[in-house]
C-alpha positions in Angstrom: 9.7 14.0 25.3 9.4 14.3 21.5 5.7 13.2 22.1 4.8 16.4 23.8 5.2 18.9 20.8 3.3 16.3 18.6 0.4 16.2 21.2 0.3 20.1 21.5 0.2 20.1 17.6 -2.5 17.5 17.6 -4.6 19.6 20.2 -4.4 22.7 18.2 -5.4 21.1 14.9 -8.5 19.3 16.3 -10.8 22.3 16.1 -9.6 23.1 12.8 -10.2 19.4 11.7 -13.8 19.4 13.1 -14.6 22.7 11.6 -13.4 21.4 8.1 -15.3 17.9 8.8 -18.6 19.7 9.5 -18.4 21.5 6.2 -17.5 18.2 4.4 -20.3 16.4 6.1 -22.9 18.5 4.0 -23.6 16.2 1.2 -24.7 17.9 -2.1 -28.4 18.1 -2.7 -30.8 20.0 -4.8 -34.3 20.5 -3.5 -37.3 21.4 -6.0 -39.6 23.8 -4.4 -43.0 24.7 -6.4 -45.6 27.2 -5.5 -48.5 29.2 -7.1 -47.3 32.7 -6.4 -45.8 35.1 -8.7 -42.2 36.3 -8.5 -43.0 39.8 -6.9 -45.1 38.2 -4.0 -43.4 38.6 -0.6 -43.5 34.8 0.3 -41.6 34.0 -3.0 -39.1 36.8 -2.2 -38.8 35.4 1.3 -38.3 31.9 0.0 -35.7 33.1 -2.6 -33.7 34.7 0.2 -34.0 31.5 2.0 -32.5 29.7 -0.9 -29.6 32.0 -1.4 -28.8 31.6 2.4 -29.0 27.9 2.1 -26.6 27.9 -0.6 -24.2 30.1 1.0 -24.2 28.4 4.4 -23.7 25.0 2.7 -20.7 26.2 0.7 -22.6 25.8 -2.5 -23.5 22.2 -1.8 -27.2 22.6 -1.0 -29.5 24.3 -3.6 -33.2 25.0 -3.6 -34.5 25.4 -7.1 -37.8 27.5 -7.2 -40.7 26.8 -9.6 -43.2 29.8 -9.2 -46.4 31.0 -10.8 -48.1 27.5 -10.6 -45.6 25.8 -13.0 -46.5 22.6 -11.3 -50.0 23.1 -10.5 -51.9 24.7 -7.4 -51.3 23.9 -3.7 -53.5 20.7 -3.8 -51.6 19.3 -6.6 -48.0 20.3 -5.4 -48.8 18.9 -2.0 -49.8 15.6 -3.5 -46.8 15.7 -5.7 -44.8 15.9 -2.7 -46.5 13.3 -1.1 -45.9 11.0 -3.9 -42.0 11.9 -4.0 -42.3 14.0 -7.1 -41.4 17.3 -5.4 -39.3 18.1 -2.3 -41.3 21.5 -1.2 -44.1 23.5 -1.7 -46.3 26.4 0.1 -49.7 26.0 1.4 -52.1 28.0 3.3 -53.7 26.8 6.4 -56.9 26.4 4.5 -55.0 24.4 1.9 -53.5 22.3 4.7 -57.0 21.6 6.3 -57.9 18.5 4.0 -54.7 16.9 5.3 -54.8 17.8 8.9 -58.0 19.1 10.4 -56.3 21.0 13.1 -55.4 23.7 10.6 -59.2 24.4 10.1 -58.9 26.6 13.4 -57.2 29.4 11.1 -60.4 29.6 9.2 -62.7 30.4 12.2 -63.6 34.2 11.9 -62.5 36.5 14.6 -60.7 34.0 16.6 -57.7 36.3 17.3 -57.9 39.4 19.3 -55.6 41.4 17.4 -52.3 41.1 15.3 -50.0 40.6 18.3 -52.2 37.7 19.6 -52.1 36.0 16.0 -48.3 36.3 15.9 -47.9 35.0 19.4 -49.8 31.9 18.4 -48.3 31.4 15.0 -44.6 31.6 16.2 -45.1 30.5 19.8 -45.4 27.0 21.3 -48.9 26.4 20.1 -47.9 27.2 16.5 -44.9 25.1 16.7 -47.1 22.3 18.0 -49.5 23.0 15.0 -46.7 22.7 12.6 -46.3 19.0 13.5 -49.9 18.0 12.7 -49.0 16.9 9.1 -46.0 14.6 10.0 -48.1 11.4 9.5 -49.2 12.8 6.2 -45.8 12.7 4.4 -44.8 16.3 4.9 -43.6 18.8 7.7 -44.1 22.4 8.1 -40.7 24.1 8.6 -41.8 27.9 8.3 -44.8 30.1 8.7 -45.6 33.3 6.9 -48.0 36.0 7.8 -50.8 36.8 5.2 -52.5 39.8 6.8 -56.2 39.5 7.3 -58.9 38.4 4.7 -61.6 40.8 3.8 -64.4 40.9 1.1 -64.2 42.7 -1.9 -66.7 43.1 -4.6 -68.4 44.9 -7.6 -70.7 46.7 -5.0 -70.3 48.0 -1.4 -70.7 45.7 1.5 -71.4 47.4 4.7 -73.0 44.7 6.7 -74.1 40.9 6.1 -77.4 42.2 4.8 -75.6 43.6 1.7 -74.2 39.9 0.9 -77.5 38.4 0.5 -77.6 36.5 -2.7 -74.2 37.3 -3.8 -71.6 34.8 -5.0 -68.3 35.0 -3.4 -65.2 33.1 -4.5 -63.5 31.1 -1.7 -60.8 28.6 -1.0 -63.3 25.9 -0.8 -63.3 24.2 2.6 -66.2 23.1 5.0 -65.3 26.0 7.1 -65.0 28.8 4.6 -68.1 27.6 2.7 -70.0 27.9 6.0 -68.9 31.4 6.7 -70.1 32.5 3.4 -73.6 30.8 3.8 -74.2 32.3 7.2 -73.5 35.7 5.9 -76.2 35.1 3.4 -74.2 34.5 0.2 -73.3 31.6 -1.8 -69.6 30.2 -2.0 -68.2 29.6 -5.4 -65.0 27.5 -5.4 -63.3 29.0 -8.4 -59.5 28.5 -9.1 -57.5 31.5 -7.9 -56.2 32.0 -11.6 -59.8 32.5 -12.8 -61.2 35.0 -10.3 -60.4 38.1 -12.5 -62.3 36.8 -15.6 -65.0 35.5 -13.3 -65.5 38.9 -11.6 -65.4 40.6 -15.0 -68.0 38.4 -16.6 -70.4 38.2 -13.5 -70.0 34.8 -12.8 -69.3 35.8 -9.1 -70.0 39.1 -7.5 -66.8 39.2 -5.2 -64.1 37.4 -3.4 -62.2 37.6 -0.2 -58.2 38.0 0.3 -55.8 40.4 1.7 -54.8 43.8 0.2 -51.5 42.8 -1.6 -53.5 39.8 -3.3 -56.5 42.3 -4.2 -53.9 44.6 -5.8 -51.4 42.4 -7.5 -54.0 40.2 -9.2 -55.7 43.3 -10.6 -59.0 42.3 -9.1 -59.0 45.9 -8.0 -59.9 46.8 -11.6 -63.2 44.7 -11.6 -64.2 44.8 -8.0 -63.6 48.3 -6.8 -64.9 48.1 -3.2 -62.8 46.4 -0.4 -64.6 46.0 3.0 -62.3 45.8 5.8 -64.3 43.3 7.7 -60.9 41.3 8.3 -63.0 38.1 9.2 -59.7 35.5 9.2 -56.2 35.6 9.6 -54.8 32.6 7.5 -51.1 32.0 7.4 -49.0 30.3 4.9 -46.7 27.4 5.5 -43.5 26.4 3.7 -43.5 22.4 3.8 -41.1 19.7 3.0 -41.5 16.1 2.1 -41.1 13.8 5.3 -39.0 11.3 3.3 -36.5 14.1 2.1 -36.5 15.7 5.6 -35.9 12.6 7.5 -33.2 11.6 5.0 -31.1 14.8 5.6 -28.3 14.7 8.0 -28.2 16.8 11.1 -26.2 19.6 9.4 -28.4 19.9 6.5 -31.5 20.2 8.8 -29.8 22.9 10.8 -28.9 24.9 7.7 -32.3 24.7 6.4 -34.0 25.5 9.7 -31.9 28.5 10.4 -32.6 29.9 6.8 -36.3 29.1 7.2 -36.5 31.1 10.5 -34.7 34.0 8.9 -37.0 33.9 6.1 -40.0 34.4 8.4 -38.5 37.7 9.9 -37.8 38.8 6.4 -41.2 37.9 4.9 -42.9 39.9 8.0 -40.9 43.0 7.1 -41.7 42.9 3.3 -45.5 42.0 4.2 -45.9 45.1 6.2 -44.4 47.2 3.5 -46.6 45.5 0.8 -49.8 46.3 2.7 -49.1 49.9 2.7 -48.0 50.0 -0.7 -51.0 47.9 -2.0 -53.5 50.1 -0.4 -52.2 53.2 -1.9 -51.8 51.8 -5.2 -55.3 50.2 -5.2 -56.8 53.7 -4.2 -55.0 55.4 -7.0 -56.7 52.8 -9.5 -60.1 53.8 -8.0 -60.7 51.3 -5.0 -62.8 52.4 -2.1 -61.8 50.8 1.2 -64.8 50.7 3.5 -64.5 50.6 7.3 -67.4 48.4 9.0 -68.8 47.7 12.3 -67.5 44.1 12.6 -70.1 43.3 15.4 -72.9 42.2 12.8 -70.5 40.0 11.0 -69.3 38.3 14.5 -73.0 37.9 15.5 -73.8 36.3 12.2 -70.6 33.8 12.4 -71.1 32.6 15.9 -72.8 29.3 15.0 -69.3 28.3 13.5 -68.0 28.4 17.0 -70.8 25.8 18.2 -70.0 23.6 15.6 -66.0 23.8 16.0 -66.6 22.9 19.7 -68.5 19.7 18.6 -65.1 18.4 17.4 -63.1 17.7 20.8 -59.6 17.8 18.8 -60.4 21.2 17.0 -61.9 22.6 20.3 -58.8 21.9 22.0 -56.8 23.9 19.6 -59.4 26.8 20.1 -58.9 26.7 23.8 -55.1 26.8 23.4 -55.3 29.9 21.0 -57.8 31.7 23.0 -55.5 31.2 26.2 -52.7 33.3 24.2 -55.0 36.3 23.9 -53.9 38.1 27.0 -50.3 37.0 27.5 
């Protein structure tokens, strides 16, 4: 008879014990995350928010130490460091991921997305989740995707059509796809490091570049390239990636905490991004920038040969079909 109170007591205490054990099960870990963005960039802010959430949710046992401003090199260097076990996490755009997994080249295909809703449906839906798994065999895993708006050309002279680009030197993130885009538009691609673009524009080494509005303003490229042509040729997302060895070595509890925080950082980053685009446009115009609305049809026509090239690769053509299938859902 005396066993009944004891059993009742044990039954009441089991949930409390399990709760306590789940907290204890989270082992101490400090992850090093390096990227090439400054601390005012919305992606950095989103990752910083994620780091705080991870620390809070783990009771201080899990920490993410962030090294911004290219302290450990550009995306190529930090991805390779991660592959070699010298770094735990980094950020890379789809273009920067392309050399490691060809599937990401699909984001470099101009005018692939019908509109912003189509882009986000792909990025955060089943197709995007499947895409994020494509680097698993390369030593790292994508755990979050961040919007980066649309990329457009900006230059020292107005660009109203592809005809205006003939003979120009345009800085790009050098990949076979982005280089081909520039060539089909009649210009020459210039693979200059991001940190050197301002000086290259100032000294006339290049005539223009391509990026989104926040990058155009925050890098002060607006000071040396006053004309921003809203051709909106590509939508290239950023990805937060983690070394496979680190990810696979974590407990289920640790991965759950990071996954939840990473998803929340995606939502937070989108909010910050929309605000930043509006702010950057206004500030750039105050500094003398001219935003040019163009007819996109001539740009689309000039770049059609890229679609034929992409469809020759069966694996990439498959991704194109999947993405196009999301257009009208």
